[in-house]
N, C-alpha and C positions, 0 to 999 in steps of 0.2 A: 403891396406895401412897397414904397420907394425905399431902397437900401444904398447907402453910400460906403464905398470902401476906400479908405485913405491909407496911403503909403508914402514914407518919407524916402526919397530917392537922392541920388547925387545931384539931379537937377531940380531939387525941391519937392514940394508936396505934389503928389499925383492922387487924383480923385477919379473913381470909375463908379458909375451908378448902374443899378440893376432894379428889375421889378421882381419881387418875390411874394408868392403866396404864403400866408402864415403857417401852413402845414407842410410846406415843401422842405425836405432836408436841405440844410445850408451847404452840404458837400457839392451840390450842383453849382451853386454860385462861386464856391471856393475854386473849383475845377475851371470854371469860365474865367475867373480872375487869373489864375495861374497860367492858362493857355494864352490869354491876352498879353501877359506881360513875359511869356516864355520862362516861367520859373517853374522848376520841378516842384510838384505838390508837396513832396516830403521835406522841402526846404522852406516852406512857407507857414506861418502861424497867423491866425485870425483872432482878434481880441474884441471883446465887448466890455469896456472898462478894463477890469484886471482879469476878467474870465477868458481863458483860452477855449475857442469854440472847437467842437467836435463835428465831423461831417454829418453826424446823424441829428444834430441839434436842429431845431426849427424855431421861428420867430415865436411860435405859440409856446414851446417848452421853455423858452427864455423869458417868456412874459414881456416881450418887447412892445406890445401894443401896435398901433397902425400909423403912428406919426413917423416921420423921417427917421430912420435908424442909421447909425454911423458905426461901422467896424473899422478897426485898424489892421493893417497887414504889415 
């Protein structure tokens, strides 16, 4: 499933896309995003709408479906 993480930064909106399997824990994507942006994982939060994601969440457990999914960081 194509997943996009959007983050508002000093230089405007930043988007980073990932390919994620529906049963893969999202912690893997969160770590990759943090590593890419050199942000400590304990200082980042990922949201789906108003829900704060946990590393053990999966697209399946969040009932996200298979269309493009957008998270906010």
